[in-house]
C-alpha positions as CSV (number, residue, x, y, z in Angstrom):
1,X,0.0,0.0,0.0
2,X,1.0,3.6,-0.4
3,X,3.0,5.0,2.5
4,X,2.0,7.9,4.7
5,X,1.9,11.5,3.4
6,X,5.0,13.6,4.1
7,X,4.5,15.8,7.2
8,X,5.4,19.0,5.3
9,X,2.2,18.8,3.2
10,X,0.2,22.0,3.8
11,X,-3.0,21.4,5.7
12,X,-6.2,23.2,6.3
13,X,-5.9,27.0,6.9
14,X,-5.5,27.8,10.5
15,X,-6.2,30.6,12.9
16,X,-5.1,31.1,16.4
17,X,-8.3,32.6,17.9
18,X,-10.9,30.3,19.2
19,X,-14.4,30.7,17.8
20,X,-16.9,30.4,20.6
21,X,-20.4,29.0,20.3
22,X,-22.9,27.0,22.1
23,X,-23.2,23.3,21.7
24,X,-26.1,22.2,19.6
25,X,-27.4,18.9,18.4
26,X,-30.2,17.1,16.4
27,X,-30.8,15.2,19.6
28,X,-32.2,16.5,23.0
29,X,-29.4,17.6,25.2
30,X,-28.6,17.1,28.9
31,X,-26.1,19.4,30.7
32,X,-22.5,18.9,29.3
33,X,-21.2,17.8,32.7
34,X,-23.8,15.1,33.1
35,X,-23.0,11.5,32.7
36,X,-25.3,9.1,31.0
37,X,-27.2,6.8,33.2
38,X,-25.8,3.2,33.0
39,X,-28.3,1.3,30.9
40,X,-27.8,-2.5,30.5
41,X,-27.4,-3.1,26.8
42,X,-26.2,-6.0,24.8
43,X,-22.5,-6.1,23.8
44,X,-21.4,-4.7,20.6
45,X,-23.6,-1.5,20.5
46,X,-21.0,0.3,18.5
47,X,-20.8,-2.2,15.7
48,X,-21.4,0.4,13.0
49,X,-18.5,2.5,14.1
50,X,-18.3,6.3,14.2
51,X,-18.2,9.1,11.6
52,X,-18.1,12.9,11.4
53,X,-19.3,15.3,8.7
54,X,-20.2,18.8,7.4
55,X,-17.3,20.7,9.0
56,X,-17.7,24.3,9.9
57,X,-15.0,26.7,11.2
58,X,-16.4,26.2,14.8
59,X,-18.1,22.9,14.6
60,X,-18.7,19.5,13.1
61,X,-21.3,16.7,13.3
62,X,-20.3,13.6,15.2
63,X,-22.2,10.3,14.4
64,X,-22.8,6.8,15.7
65,X,-25.7,4.4,15.8
66,X,-26.3,1.8,18.6
67,X,-26.8,-1.5,16.9
68,X,-25.7,-4.7,18.7
69,X,-27.6,-6.9,16.1
70,X,-27.1,-4.7,13.0
71,X,-28.5,-6.9,10.3
72,X,-31.7,-7.6,12.1
73,X,-33.1,-4.2,12.9
74,X,-30.4,-3.2,15.3
75,X,-31.2,-5.2,18.3
76,X,-31.8,-2.3,20.7
77,X,-34.6,-2.0,23.3
78,X,-37.6,0.3,22.4
79,X,-36.4,3.0,24.7
80,X,-34.5,6.2,24.7
81,X,-30.8,5.7,25.6
82,X,-28.5,8.5,26.9
83,X,-25.1,8.4,25.1
84,X,-22.0,10.2,26.4
85,X,-19.7,11.9,23.8
86,X,-16.4,13.7,24.1
87,X,-14.2,15.5,21.7
88,X,-10.6,16.7,22.3
89,X,-7.5,18.2,20.5
90,X,-5.6,15.2,21.9
91,X,-6.0,11.6,20.7
92,X,-5.6,10.8,24.4
93,X,-8.4,13.2,25.4
94,X,-6.2,15.3,27.6
95,X,-6.4,18.7,25.9
96,X,-9.4,20.9,25.4
97,X,-11.9,18.1,26.2
98,X,-15.6,18.9,25.8
99,X,-18.2,16.5,26.8
100,X,-21.9,16.0,26.7
101,X,-24.8,13.6,26.6
102,X,-27.1,13.0,23.5
103,X,-30.2,10.9,23.4
104,X,-30.4,7.9,21.0
105,X,-34.0,7.6,20.2
106,X,-35.7,4.4,18.9
107,X,-37.7,6.3,16.3
108,X,-34.4,7.3,14.7
109,X,-32.9,3.8,14.9
110,X,-30.9,4.8,18.0
111,X,-28.7,7.0,15.8
112,X,-26.8,9.9,17.4
113,X,-26.0,13.1,15.6
114,X,-24.0,15.6,17.8
115,X,-23.7,19.1,16.3
116,X,-20.7,20.2,18.3
117,X,-20.0,24.0,18.3
118,X,-17.4,26.2,20.0
119,X,-14.4,24.5,18.4
120,X,-11.4,26.2,16.8
121,X,-11.0,26.6,13.0
122,X,-8.6,24.5,11.0
123,X,-7.9,22.0,13.8
124,X,-7.9,18.3,14.1
125,X,-10.0,16.8,16.9
126,X,-10.6,13.3,18.2
127,X,-13.9,12.0,19.5
128,X,-15.5,9.0,20.9
129,X,-18.8,7.7,22.5
130,X,-19.7,5.8,25.6
131,X,-22.7,3.9,26.8
132,X,-23.5,1.0,29.2
133,X,-19.8,0.6,30.0
134,X,-18.9,0.2,26.3
135,X,-16.6,2.6,24.5
136,X,-16.6,3.3,20.8
137,X,-13.5,3.4,18.6
138,X,-11.9,6.8,18.5
139,X,-12.6,8.9,15.5
140,X,-10.6,11.8,14.1
141,X,-12.1,14.8,12.4
142,X,-11.2,18.4,11.4
143,X,-12.9,21.7,11.4
144,X,-13.0,24.0,8.4
145,X,-10.7,26.9,8.1
146,X,-11.5,30.4,9.6
147,X,-14.0,32.3,7.5
148,X,-11.8,34.9,6.1
149,X,-8.6,32.8,5.7
150,X,-7.0,33.2,2.2
151,X,-4.0,30.9,2.1
152,X,-3.1,27.3,2.7
153,X,-4.4,24.2,1.0
154,X,-7.3,21.7,1.2
155,X,-7.1,18.0,0.3
156,X,-10.4,16.5,-0.8
157,X,-11.2,13.0,-2.1
158,X,-14.2,12.3,-4.4
159,X,-15.9,8.9,-4.1
160,X,-19.2,7.3,-5.2
161,X,-21.0,4.1,-6.2
162,X,-20.1,1.3,-3.8
163,X,-22.0,-1.8,-4.7
164,X,-21.5,-4.5,-2.0
165,X,-22.2,-7.4,-4.3
166,X,-19.6,-6.1,-6.9
167,X,-16.6,-6.3,-4.6
168,X,-14.8,-5.1,-1.5
169,X,-14.3,-1.4,-0.8
170,X,-10.5,-1.7,-1.2
171,X,-10.0,1.9,-2.5
172,X,-10.6,3.2,1.0
173,X,-7.5,1.6,2.4
174,X,-5.5,3.8,0.0
175,X,-7.6,6.8,0.6
176,X,-6.8,6.4,4.3
177,X,-3.1,6.5,3.5
178,X,-3.6,9.8,1.5
179,X,-4.9,11.5,4.7
180,X,-7.6,13.7,3.2
181,X,-9.0,16.7,5.0
182,X,-12.5,16.0,3.7
183,X,-14.2,13.1,1.9
184,X,-16.9,14.1,-0.6
185,X,-19.3,11.2,-1.4
186,X,-21.7,12.0,-4.2
187,X,-24.1,9.1,-4.2
188,X,-24.9,5.4,-4.3
189,X,-23.7,4.7,-0.8
190,X,-25.8,1.5,-0.8
191,X,-27.5,-0.4,-3.6
192,X,-31.1,-1.4,-3.3
193,X,-30.8,-4.5,-5.6
194,X,-31.9,-7.9,-4.3
195,X,-29.2,-10.5,-3.2
196,X,-27.5,-12.6,-5.9
197,X,-25.0,-15.3,-5.5
198,X,-22.8,-14.6,-8.5
199,X,-20.6,-11.8,-7.1
200,X,-17.8,-11.8,-4.5
201,X,-20.2,-10.7,-1.7
202,X,-24.0,-11.1,-1.2
203,X,-26.6,-8.5,-0.1
204,X,-28.4,-9.3,3.2
205,X,-32.1,-10.0,3.2
206,X,-34.3,-11.8,0.6
207,X,-35.2,-9.0,-1.8
208,X,-35.0,-5.2,-2.4
209,X,-35.5,-3.0,0.7
210,X,-38.9,-1.2,0.9
211,X,-39.4,-0.7,4.7
212,X,-37.4,1.2,7.2
213,X,-36.1,-1.9,8.9
214,X,-35.0,-3.3,5.5
215,X,-33.1,-0.2,4.6
216,X,-31.5,0.0,8.1
217,X,-30.3,-3.6,7.6
218,X,-28.8,-2.7,4.2
219,X,-26.9,0.3,5.6
220,X,-25.7,-1.8,8.5
221,X,-24.3,-4.3,6.1
222,X,-22.4,-1.7,4.1
223,X,-21.1,-0.1,7.3
224,X,-19.5,-3.4,8.3
225,X,-17.0,-3.1,5.6
226,X,-13.7,-2.4,7.5
227,X,-12.1,-0.1,5.0
228,X,-15.2,2.1,4.8
229,X,-15.5,2.1,8.6
230,X,-11.8,3.2,9.0
231,X,-12.2,6.0,6.5
232,X,-15.4,7.3,8.2
233,X,-13.4,7.3,11.5
234,X,-10.5,9.2,9.9
235,X,-11.9,12.4,8.3
236,X,-15.1,14.3,8.0
237,X,-17.4,13.4,5.2
238,X,-19.7,15.6,3.1
239,X,-22.4,13.4,1.6
240,X,-25.3,13.4,-0.8
241,X,-27.5,10.7,-2.3
242,X,-28.3,9.6,-5.9
243,X,-30.7,6.9,-7.0
244,X,-29.7,3.6,-5.5
245,X,-30.2,4.8,-1.9
246,X,-33.9,4.6,-2.9
247,X,-34.7,3.0,-6.3
248,X,-32.8,2.9,-9.5
249,X,-33.5,5.9,-11.8
250,X,-36.2,7.4,-9.7
251,X,-37.2,11.1,-10.3
252,X,-38.9,13.0,-7.6
253,X,-41.8,10.7,-6.5
254,X,-41.7,8.7,-9.8
255,X,-40.2,5.2,-9.4
256,X,-38.3,3.5,-12.1
257,X,-41.2,1.1,-12.7
258,X,-44.4,3.0,-12.0
259,X,-46.4,0.0,-13.4
260,X,-45.1,-2.0,-10.4
261,X,-45.0,0.6,-7.6
262,X,-48.1,2.7,-7.0
263,X,-47.6,6.3,-6.1
264,X,-48.6,5.7,-2.5
265,X,-46.4,2.7,-2.2
266,X,-43.4,4.6,-3.6
267,X,-44.0,7.6,-1.3
268,X,-43.8,5.1,1.6
269,X,-40.6,3.7,0.2
270,X,-39.1,7.2,-0.1
271,X,-40.1,7.9,3.5
272,X,-38.3,4.8,4.7
273,X,-35.2,5.3,2.5
274,X,-34.7,9.0,3.5
275,X,-35.1,8.3,7.2
276,X,-32.6,5.4,7.0
277,X,-30.2,7.7,5.0
278,X,-30.4,10.3,7.7
279,X,-29.9,7.7,10.5
280,X,-26.6,6.5,8.9
281,X,-25.1,9.8,7.7
282,X,-23.2,12.4,9.6
283,X,-25.5,15.3,8.7
284,X,-27.2,18.1,10.7
285,X,-30.7,18.4,12.0
286,X,-31.7,20.3,8.8
287,X,-31.6,16.9,7.1
288,X,-34.1,15.3,9.4
289,X,-36.7,14.0,6.8
290,X,-40.3,15.2,6.6
291,X,-42.1,12.2,5.2
292,X,-40.9,11.6,1.6
293,X,-38.7,14.7,1.5
294,X,-35.3,15.5,2.9
295,X,-33.2,18.7,2.7
296,X,-29.9,17.7,1.2
297,X,-28.6,20.6,-1.0
298,X,-26.5,22.8,1.2
299,X,-23.3,24.9,1.1
300,X,-20.1,24.6,3.0
301,X,-17.2,27.1,3.1
302,X,-13.5,26.4,3.4
303,X,-12.2,29.9,4.2
304,X,-11.8,32.1,1.1
305,X,-10.1,29.1,-0.6
306,X,-13.2,27.1,-1.6
307,X,-16.9,27.1,-1.5
308,X,-18.7,23.7,-1.9
309,X,-22.2,23.7,-3.3
310,X,-23.8,20.2,-2.7
311,X,-26.6,19.5,-5.1
312,X,-29.6,17.3,-4.9
313,X,-30.3,16.1,-8.5
314,X,-33.0,13.5,-7.6
315,X,-35.9,15.0,-5.5
316,X,-36.8,17.9,-7.8
317,X,-36.1,16.6,-11.3
318,X,-38.7,16.1,-14.0
319,X,-39.2,12.6,-15.2
320,X,-36.3,11.3,-17.1
321,X,-36.3,11.8,-20.9
322,X,-36.4,8.9,-23.2
323,X,-35.4,10.5,-26.5
324,X,-33.8,13.7,-28.0
325,X,-37.0,15.7,-28.0
326,X,-37.5,15.2,-24.3
327,X,-33.8,15.9,-23.5
328,X,-34.2,19.3,-25.2
329,X,-37.5,20.1,-23.6
330,X,-37.0,23.7,-22.1
331,X,-39.6,23.0,-19.4
332,X,-37.6,20.0,-18.0
333,X,-35.6,20.6,-14.8
334,X,-33.0,18.8,-12.9
335,X,-32.8,21.1,-9.9
336,X,-36.2,22.7,-9.6
337,X,-36.6,26.5,-9.6
338,X,-35.7,27.0,-5.9
339,X,-32.5,25.0,-5.9
340,X,-31.5,26.4,-9.2
341,X,-31.7,30.0,-7.9
342,X,-30.0,29.0,-4.7
343,X,-27.1,27.6,-6.7
344,X,-26.8,30.7,-8.9
345,X,-26.9,33.0,-5.9
346,X,-24.2,31.1,-4.3
347,X,-22.0,31.0,-7.4
348,X,-22.3,34.6,-8.3
349,X,-22.1,35.9,-4.7
350,X,-19.1,33.7,-3.8
351,X,-16.0,35.2,-2.2
352,X,-14.1,32.0,-2.7
353,X,-11.2,31.3,-5.0
354,X,-12.7,28.0,-6.2
355,X,-16.4,27.3,-6.6
356,X,-16.9,23.6,-6.3
357,X,-20.3,21.9,-7.3
358,X,-21.0,18.4,-6.0
359,X,-23.3,16.9,-8.7
360,X,-24.5,13.4,-8.5
361,X,-24.6,13.0,-12.2
362,X,-22.4,14.0,-15.2
363,X,-22.8,17.6,-16.5
364,X,-20.6,17.4,-19.6
365,X,-22.1,16.0,-22.8
366,X,-21.8,12.2,-23.6
367,X,-22.3,11.6,-27.2
368,X,-22.5,7.8,-27.5
369,X,-23.0,7.9,-31.4
370,X,-19.8,7.4,-33.3
371,X,-19.7,9.7,-36.3
372,X,-22.7,11.8,-37.5
373,X,-25.6,12.4,-35.2
374,X,-26.1,12.4,-31.4
375,X,-27.0,9.7,-28.9
376,X,-27.1,11.0,-25.4
377,X,-27.0,9.5,-22.0
378,X,-30.3,10.6,-20.6
379,X,-29.8,9.8,-16.9
380,X,-27.5,12.7,-16.6
381,X,-27.5,16.4,-17.4
382,X,-27.7,15.4,-21.1
383,X,-31.3,14.6,-20.4
384,X,-32.0,18.1,-19.1
385,X,-30.1,20.1,-21.7
386,X,-31.9,23.4,-21.6
387,X,-31.2,23.9,-17.9
388,X,-27.7,22.5,-18.3
389,X,-26.9,24.9,-21.2
390,X,-28.3,27.9,-19.2
391,X,-26.1,26.9,-16.3
392,X,-23.0,26.7,-18.6
393,X,-23.8,30.3,-19.7
394,X,-23.8,31.3,-16.0
395,X,-20.5,29.5,-15.4
396,X,-18.8,31.9,-17.9
397,X,-19.4,34.6,-15.2
398,X,-18.2,32.5,-12.1
399,X,-14.8,32.4,-10.7
400,X,-13.1,29.0,-11.2
401,X,-16.1,26.6,-11.3
402,X,-15.2,22.9,-10.9
403,X,-17.9,20.2,-10.9
404,X,-17.2,17.0,-8.9
405,X,-19.5,14.1,-10.0
406,X,-20.2,10.3,-9.6
407,X,-22.7,7.9,-11.1
408,X,-21.0,6.7,-14.2
409,X,-18.7,4.0,-12.7
410,X,-16.1,5.5,-15.0
411,X,-13.4,8.1,-14.7
412,X,-14.5,10.9,-17.2
413,X,-12.6,14.2,-16.9
414,X,-13.9,17.0,-19.2
415,X,-13.8,20.6,-20.0
416,X,-17.2,22.2,-19.6
417,X,-18.3,24.1,-22.7
418,X,-20.6,27.0,-23.0
419,X,-22.4,25.2,-25.9
420,X,-21.6,21.5,-26.4
421,X,-23.2,21.7,-29.9
422,X,-20.3,23.9,-31.0
423,X,-16.9,22.3,-30.7
424,X,-15.3,25.8,-30.8
425,X,-17.5,27.1,-28.0
426,X,-15.7,28.7,-25.0
427,X,-14.5,26.4,-22.1
428,X,-16.3,27.7,-18.9
429,X,-15.2,25.1,-16.3
430,X,-13.9,21.6,-15.5
431,X,-15.6,18.4,-14.5
432,X,-14.2,15.4,-12.7
433,X,-16.4,12.3,-12.9
434,X,-15.0,10.0,-10.3
435,X,-15.0,6.3,-11.0
436,X,-16.8,3.9,-8.5
437,X,-15.5,2.3,-5.4
438,X,-16.7,-1.1,-6.4
439,X,-19.7,-0.8,-8.8
440,X,-19.1,-2.8,-12.1
441,X,-16.4,-4.8,-10.3
442,X,-13.1,-5.5,-12.2
443,X,-13.9,-4.4,-15.7
444,X,-12.1,-5.7,-18.8
445,X,-10.0,-2.7,-19.7
446,X,-9.3,-3.7,-23.2
447,X,-13.1,-4.2,-23.9
448,X,-13.8,-0.8,-22.3
449,X,-11.3,1.0,-24.6
450,X,-12.5,-0.9,-27.6
451,X,-16.0,0.4,-26.9
452,X,-15.3,3.9,-25.8
453,X,-12.1,5.1,-27.5
454,X,-13.9,5.5,-30.9
455,X,-16.2,7.9,-29.1
456,X,-13.4,10.3,-28.2
457,X,-13.4,12.3,-31.5
458,X,-17.2,13.0,-31.0
459,X,-16.5,14.2,-27.4
460,X,-13.4,16.5,-27.8
461,X,-14.0,17.9,-24.4
462,X,-13.1,14.6,-22.7
463,X,-9.6,14.7,-21.4
464,X,-9.3,11.3,-19.8
465,X,-11.6,8.3,-19.6
466,X,-10.9,5.0,-17.7
467,X,-12.8,2.0,-16.1
468,X,-10.6,1.1,-13.2
469,X,-12.2,1.2,-9.7
470,X,-11.0,3.9,-7.3
471,X,-11.4,7.5,-6.4
472,X,-10.1,11.0,-7.2
473,X,-7.7,13.0,-5.0
474,X,-7.5,16.8,-5.1
475,X,-5.0,19.2,-3.6
476,X,-6.6,22.6,-3.8
477,X,-4.4,25.7,-3.5
478,X,-5.1,29.3,-4.6
479,X,-3.1,28.9,-7.8
480,X,-4.3,25.5,-9.0
481,X,-6.0,22.2,-8.3
482,X,-3.8,19.2,-8.7
483,X,-5.8,16.0,-9.2
484,X,-4.9,12.4,-9.2
485,X,-6.9,9.5,-10.4
486,X,-6.2,6.8,-7.8
487,X,-7.1,3.2,-8.8
488,X,-6.9,-0.3,-7.4
489,X,-6.0,-3.4,-9.3
490,X,-9.0,-5.4,-8.0
491,X,-12.1,-5.3,-5.8
492,X,-12.6,-9.1,-5.9
493,X,-10.6,-9.7,-2.8
494,X,-10.2,-7.7,0.4
495,X,-6.7,-6.3,-0.4
496,X,-5.6,-4.5,-3.5
497,X,-2.6,-2.7,-5.0
498,X,-3.2,1.1,-5.6
499,X,-1.6,3.3,-8.1
500,X,-2.0,6.7,-9.8
501,X,-3.6,6.3,-13.2
502,X,-3.5,9.9,-14.2
503,X,-2.5,13.4,-13.0
504,X,-4.5,16.5,-14.1
505,X,-4.5,20.2,-13.2
506,X,-6.9,23.1,-13.2
507,X,-5.2,26.4,-13.0
508,X,-7.0,29.4,-11.4
509,X,-8.2,31.8,-14.0
510,X,-7.9,29.4,-16.8
511,X,-11.1,27.4,-17.3
512,X,-10.8,23.7,-18.2
513,X,-8.5,20.9,-17.2
514,X,-5.2,19.7,-18.5
515,X,-3.3,16.4,-18.3
516,X,0.0,16.7,-16.5
C-alpha cells in the first residue's frame, strides 16, 4: 500500500483565535457535565463505528448508531438511551476536552447526531462515544478553516458508487493513507438490488428493501466493511445521495417502474429510505426528513479558498427523458426552480477562489453515437439540456467553477463548454467524474477502450476516460487544483494494490482541465 503522506504537506488553513459558540445537536441535550445513566445493553452496541461530517469553522457533526444486532433491525430495546460523547484536541483526550450527553431515540434507529460547536477553526479533533460501559472506537475529524482565511491548501477525495455485491471497498484503504481533509461522497452509498450469489459478496435479506427496517439492515451491512469504517473514522465526510439509496433511476416521486409501484407505495418507500439515510449519515438536523422529503442541498465554506455547493439532483427533477426531444424540452428541470436560484446566488455571490459543485450525475455531454448524429446518456444532465446549457452560460461569469461528480462507474474528466453543440465554444469550467469504489467490479480494460475510444473524437471535451475502480484525490491551492486518479488493481478480494492512473491540473483563472 502507499505510504503515509509527508509531514510538510500543507493542511487546512489555521487561525489562532478560538471561535466560541454554544453546543447544539439534532438530539435532545442534557447538561454537558452530566454522565449518561448506565443502561444495561447487549454487547457490541458500536458495531457500526463512528463518523463525522459537514465541518464548519467552529463545529462538526459527530455520528454513531447503537446496533448490537445490526443486520436484524439493530437489536436495541424500544427506549431512549443517553449516550456520552467527548471531543478533544488530543488523541488521548487530555487537551481541550468537551463532553456532553445525547439521546439515542428508537424512532431514529438509536442513531446519534451531535452538532458540536465552539471548536477552533482548521484543527484536528478526536472524539468517541460511551454507553453501558462500552466505549466506541476513536474517530478523528477536522474543522473548516477560519471564514476569512485566504492561504493554505485543502485535500479532498471524491468517491461514489459502492455496490457491496460487486466487490470489496479496497480503495478506502489507499484513501486512508492519503490522509484527506474532507471526503466528498456524491451518491450510491448503498444499492437497493436484491441478493445474488454470482458476485464476491452477497446482499443481506431476501429482496429489495422497501421498509425502514429493511433499509436499516442494508446500511448496516455496508457499514460493516472495514475499509469504509476506517475511512469514516479518519476524516469528516460531506455526503449526498443519488438513486440507489432509494430506487434505480427514480425522479422526484416517480419510481423506475411505476407500473409495479403505485404512487402511495413509492412515497412510503421514499419515506423509509430517506429516514434510513439520515440515520446513517453524519449530517445536521436540517436533514431530518419530513415524510418523503429530505433537505440535502447545502453549502459549505473552506475559508476564502473554496466554496462547496452540494446539489440534490433527484428530488426535484422532471421525469427522465427517453429521447432527444425530451432531452431538449425547455420545461424540464434537474434542480427545480428554488434549488437552481440557490445555486446561482451562491456562485455569483461567492468570495471563494474556487467554486466547487458536487453533482451526483455527469454535467458534460456524452455523445454515444460514433460519427454523425447524437445519442445522449439521458440519466445525466444530457437529459436536461436546456437547464444545463443555461447553467453553462452562467459558469462563464463565475470564478473557477469545478464540478465533482459520480454515477457513471467510470473516470471521465472533461472541459465544460458554453455550448456543447459547438466544438469551438468557449470552455467555462472543468468536471471530474469519479469512478466507482466497487460498482461494475473489475472491468475488462481492453473491452472498455475498444468500446469507448472510438467515441473520443465525438467528445473532444473529454480529457481522460478509464474504467478502473478507485477515487479522485484533489490538492486545492489558490493557484491551482492538482488532481490524481487513484485506482486499485482489484475489488474481488479484500486487499488490493493502488496506483496513480493519471494526473491533471486546473489552473486558477484558466477554465478547463489539462493532463499533467
